[in-house]
N, C-alpha and C positions, 0 to 999 in steps of 0.2 A: 312570729308577730304576725298578727291579724290585721286585717283592714278597721285603722282606728276611727272612732268616732269624729274625732276633731277633721280626720280625712274625707269622712261621710259627708260630713255637714260643709266642707269646704267645696266639695264637688257639687252637692245637692245647690249651692248659693250661686255655684258658677254655670250650673247648665240655666237654672231660673233666669238668671241676667241675660247668659247667651239667647235663650230663647225670646226672653221680653224686645233685645236690641235687634232681634231677627223680624220683626213689626216693621223697622225703618227701611229693609229691602222690600223692592217692589214684589208682588205676587197677586195672586188671583184674589178678589174678595171673598174674607172669611176662609182664607188658607191660611191659617196661623196658628201660631204656637201656645198661644194664649190657654185652652183648656188644657191641653196636656201638661202646660207648666203649673197650672194650679192643680190637675191630679198627682202630679209628680210631687209637688210642694206638700201637698196632703199626705202622701206615703213618706217621703223623706223627713218632716219635720213631724216628728210625734206629738207635739204642742199643737193644740189646735188655734191657738193665739196665732203661733209663727206660722203654721201651715197657712193660715188664710194671709196673713201680715206681709209675709216676703213676697208672695205672686201679686200681690195687689199693689206692693211698693214698686217692683219690677214693673207692672202694668201703668202706675202711675207716671213714674219717669221715661216711659216710650210714649205716653200721651201726652206728655210735656212738649214733646218733639212733634209728635205727628196732630195734635191740636186737640182741644176738649170739644165734648159735642153733648146734646143732649140727652142722647141714651145711656149716661156713663153711668148713672144710677143703676139702671136695669143690666147693663153689660157687668158693672162689678158684682153685683149680686149673684149674677149667674157664676162669677167665677169663684166666687165664697161658696157658694154651694158646691160647686163642683172640687172645689179643695176639700171641702169635709168629705165628698165622696171618696176621696182620693188615701183618708185615713185609714179606712177599714184595709187598705189593700197591703199594708205592713204585716198584719196579722196573719192574713192567707193570700200571699200572691201568687197569680197565675196569668198568664196571659190572656187566658180566656177571660177572666175578671177584669182586666185592664182593659180588654176589649168592649166589654158590655160596659162600662162605666165611661168610656170615650165616646160612645153610642147615645150613652144617658145625656151626657154632658153635649152633646150636641144637639139632641131633642130640646133639652131643658133651654139652651141659648136661643133656639130656633123661636119655640114658642113664646117664651118671657121677653125678649127684646122686640119681636114684631107686635108684640101686644102692645108694648109699650109705643112703639111707631106709631100704631092705630090710635093711641090714646092722645099721643103729644103733636103728631103731625095733622096738617089741614087736608092732605091729600086724598081720606078717606072718610067718608059719612060714619055717623058714630050710630051704626045699625049692624046687625047680624051682616047683613049683605058687606058693610063696609069692612067688617073684620075679615070675612071670608076672602075678600079681594086682596086685602092687606097680605094674607098669609099666601095667597095664591102669587101674588107679584114677588114675593120672597122665594118661593119655590127653587126659581132657578139658581140661587145661591147655596142652597140647603147641601147639593152632593160636594160644594167645596168646603163646607163646613165638617162635613163628616171625614171626606179624604185629608183634611190637615189636620181633624183633631187625632184621627186613626196613624196617619204617617207620623206627624211630631211625638204622640204618646208613645209609640213603639221605638220611634228613634232614641227619645230622651231616655227612656227605662232603658233602653238596650245599649245606650250608650253607658249609663250608669252601671250597669250588671256587668259588662265588658270590663271596665275601669277597676271593678271591685274586684274581679276574678283576677285580672293582671297584676293587681295591686297585692292580692292574697298568695298569688305564686311567686312572685318577686321577691317575696319577704322570705319564703321557705328554702331552705338549701336545696339544690336540685341533687339528684338520685345520679352516681355514676354508672 
């Protein structure tokens, strides 16, 4: 007996929901599992619609408890694009590819969400100096984004592959 598709889907949904609810636990700013969850959603759900929908639904549910905000569109856009990055992982998975996509997701999030802050918030003048200042002010949080994305990506994927291996080994008879 192999690791059934229904078991994989259940495990994938469970990991995505667990990652979403972990946002409710106190943590450093931007050290969260959401990009990892989106990458994993793209990997685990081979349908683009499902790959995008499940992580966004989990994100929306956690935002319901945390509160909605002005940058939601840019944040959700980043995670939609991150889920699409995860789609290619199931064809040729490697931990190097996972790390590079996780870093790309961190950079995407940094660039897009801080550009949105510059556009929407009155803190920064609408000029080249203003946007440079906006990005400079966000730099102290960027290392947390990278650390969180890498930590949670390797954790979620590691748990998934470990559970898959345990499940497939427990289904086969033990050699004497």
